[in-house]
C-alpha positions in Angstrom: 69.8 -74.1 -70.2 72.9 -73.6 -72.3 75.0 -76.3 -73.9 77.6 -78.0 -71.7 81.2 -76.9 -72.4 82.9 -78.8 -75.3 85.4 -80.4 -72.9 82.6 -81.8 -70.8 80.9 -83.2 -73.9 84.2 -84.7 -75.0 84.7 -86.3 -71.6 81.2 -87.9 -71.6 81.6 -89.1 -75.2 85.0 -90.8 -74.3 83.5 -92.2 -71.1 80.5 -93.6 -72.9 82.8 -95.2 -75.5 84.8 -96.9 -72.7 81.6 -98.2 -71.0 80.1 -99.4 -74.3 83.2 -101.3 -75.3 84.6 -102.6 -72.0 82.1 -101.9 -69.2 82.0 -99.4 -66.3 84.8 -101.3 -64.6 87.2 -100.2 -67.3 86.3 -96.5 -66.8 89.3 -95.1 -65.0 90.7 -91.6 -65.0 93.9 -92.8 -66.7 91.9 -94.6 -69.5 89.7 -91.5 -69.9 92.8 -89.3 -70.3 94.0 -91.7 -73.1 90.7 -91.9 -74.9 89.6 -88.3 -74.5 92.9 -86.5 -74.8 91.9 -84.3 -71.9 94.2 -83.9 -68.9 93.2 -85.5 -65.6 92.8 -82.1 -64.1 90.5 -81.1 -66.9 88.4 -84.2 -66.3 88.3 -83.8 -62.5 87.3 -80.2 -62.9 84.0 -81.4 -64.4 83.8 -84.8 -62.6 85.8 -84.9 -59.4 85.0 -88.6 -58.8 84.2 -91.7 -60.8 80.7 -91.6 -59.2 80.2 -88.1 -60.5 81.3 -89.2 -63.9 78.9 -92.2 -63.9 76.0 -90.0 -62.8 76.9 -87.5 -65.6 76.8 -90.4 -68.1 73.4 -91.5 -66.8 72.0 -87.9 -66.8 73.2 -87.5 -70.5 71.6 -90.8 -71.3 68.3 -89.8 -69.6 68.3 -86.6 -71.6 68.9 -88.5 -74.8 66.1 -90.9 -73.9 63.7 -88.0 -73.2 64.4 -86.4 -76.5 63.9 -89.8 -78.4 60.7 -90.5 -76.5 59.3 -87.0 -77.3 60.2 -87.5 -81.0 58.3 -90.9 -80.9 55.3 -89.6 -79.1 52.2 -89.2 -81.3 49.7 -86.4 -81.0 46.6 -88.2 -82.1 45.5 -89.6 -78.7 45.3 -88.7 -75.1 48.4 -87.9 -73.1 48.7 -91.2 -71.2 48.4 -93.3 -74.3 50.7 -91.0 -76.3 53.4 -91.2 -73.6 53.1 -95.0 -73.5 53.4 -95.2 -77.3 56.4 -93.0 -77.2 57.9 -95.2 -74.5 57.2 -98.4 -76.5 58.7 -96.9 -79.7 61.8 -95.7 -78.0 62.3 -98.8 -75.9 61.9 -101.2 -78.9 64.0 -99.2 -81.3 67.0 -101.5 -81.9 70.1 -99.5 -81.0 73.1 -101.8 -80.4 75.2 -98.9 -79.1 72.6 -98.1 -76.4 72.3 -101.8 -75.5 76.1 -102.1 -75.0 76.0 -98.9 -72.9 73.2 -100.2 -70.6 75.0 -103.6 -70.2 78.2 -101.7 -69.4 76.5 -99.6 -66.8 74.7 -102.5 -65.0 77.7 -103.5 -63.0 78.2 -99.9 -61.8 74.5 -99.7 -60.8 74.8 -103.1 -59.0 77.8 -101.8 -57.0 76.2 -98.4 -56.4 72.3 -98.7 -56.5 72.0 -94.9 -55.8 73.0 -94.4 -59.5 69.5 -95.5 -60.4 67.8 -92.9 -58.0 66.8 -90.6 -60.8 65.0 -93.5 -62.6 63.4 -94.6 -59.3 62.2 -91.0 -58.6 60.7 -90.6 -62.1 58.9 -93.9 -61.8 57.6 -93.1 -58.4 56.3 -89.8 -59.6 54.6 -91.2 -62.7 53.1 -94.2 -61.1 52.3 -92.4 -57.8 49.8 -90.2 -59.7 47.9 -93.2 -61.1 44.5 -94.1 -59.6 45.0 -97.7 -60.7 41.8 -97.9 -62.6 41.2 -100.8 -65.0 42.5 -98.5 -67.7 45.7 -97.7 -65.7 46.2 -101.5 -65.1 45.8 -102.3 -68.8 48.2 -99.6 -69.9 50.7 -100.7 -67.2 50.5 -104.3 -68.6 51.5 -103.0 -72.0 54.3 -100.9 -70.5 55.6 -104.0 -68.6 55.5 -106.1 -71.8 57.7 -103.5 -73.6 60.1 -103.5 -70.7 60.2 -107.3 -70.7 61.1 -107.4 -74.4 63.8 -104.8 -73.8 65.4 -106.8 -70.9 65.2 -110.1 -72.9 67.0 -108.4 -75.8 69.4 -106.5 -73.5 70.8 -109.7 -72.1 70.6 -111.4 -75.6 68.5 -114.2 -74.0 66.5 -114.7 -77.2 66.1 -112.8 -80.4 62.6 -113.2 -82.0 62.5 -113.4 -85.7 62.3 -109.9 -87.1 58.7 -110.3 -88.6 57.4 -111.8 -85.3 59.1 -109.0 -83.3 57.6 -106.3 -85.5 54.1 -107.9 -85.1 54.6 -108.0 -81.3 55.6 -104.3 -81.2 52.6 -103.5 -83.4 50.3 -105.5 -81.1 51.6 -103.6 -78.0 50.9 -100.3 -79.8 47.4 -101.5 -80.8 46.6 -102.6 -77.3 47.9 -99.3 -75.9 45.6 -97.4 -78.2 42.6 -99.7 -77.6 43.0 -99.8 -73.8 43.9 -96.2 -73.6 40.7 -95.1 -75.4 38.6 -93.6 -72.7 35.4 -95.0 -74.3 36.7 -98.6 -74.3 38.6 -98.3 -71.0 35.3 -98.2 -69.1 34.9 -101.9 -69.8 35.9 -103.7 -66.6 38.6 -106.3 -66.5 37.0 -109.7 -66.7 35.8 -111.0 -63.3 38.0 -114.0 -63.2 41.2 -111.9 -63.7 40.0 -109.2 -61.3 39.3 -111.8 -58.5 42.8 -113.2 -58.8 44.4 -109.7 -58.5 
């Protein structure tokens, strides 16, 4: 697949800037013309509606995420564990620009839940292949812990002291490696916890 046209990249960059700084509600064609310097006709050629533009922004963000996750994925463990480690490392990388973008997009996703369909589809495909063995459950627990930290920080509910946060992320990675290890994953989940599930 070739690179998108320069005008399309410029439109997405300007749209992202607007969303990061003022939220998706401030993303209008008039404002996009002002920020991008591209005519309204040039913008609507690539993105006929605001919904198309929001989807384009999310697609670009998903591509950026996939590239970052691939760069953070180690090669010294099995595929499931490696993918989880790449996810943890990407999710816990502190990127204020990305945090502001996600916050800015939340209102748009609330008004149009279909914007999140690609995420839903990806999650259904990945989780739908699981057999939900004890190993799968343990790895999912670490995955959810990383997501919980991300949401807590996204909404700036609480900021852990940096040393404690670093230890927490290291612990998540350690558990992912330990619980992802096929030899150790044969150990059953303790009976008390398994009965409650």
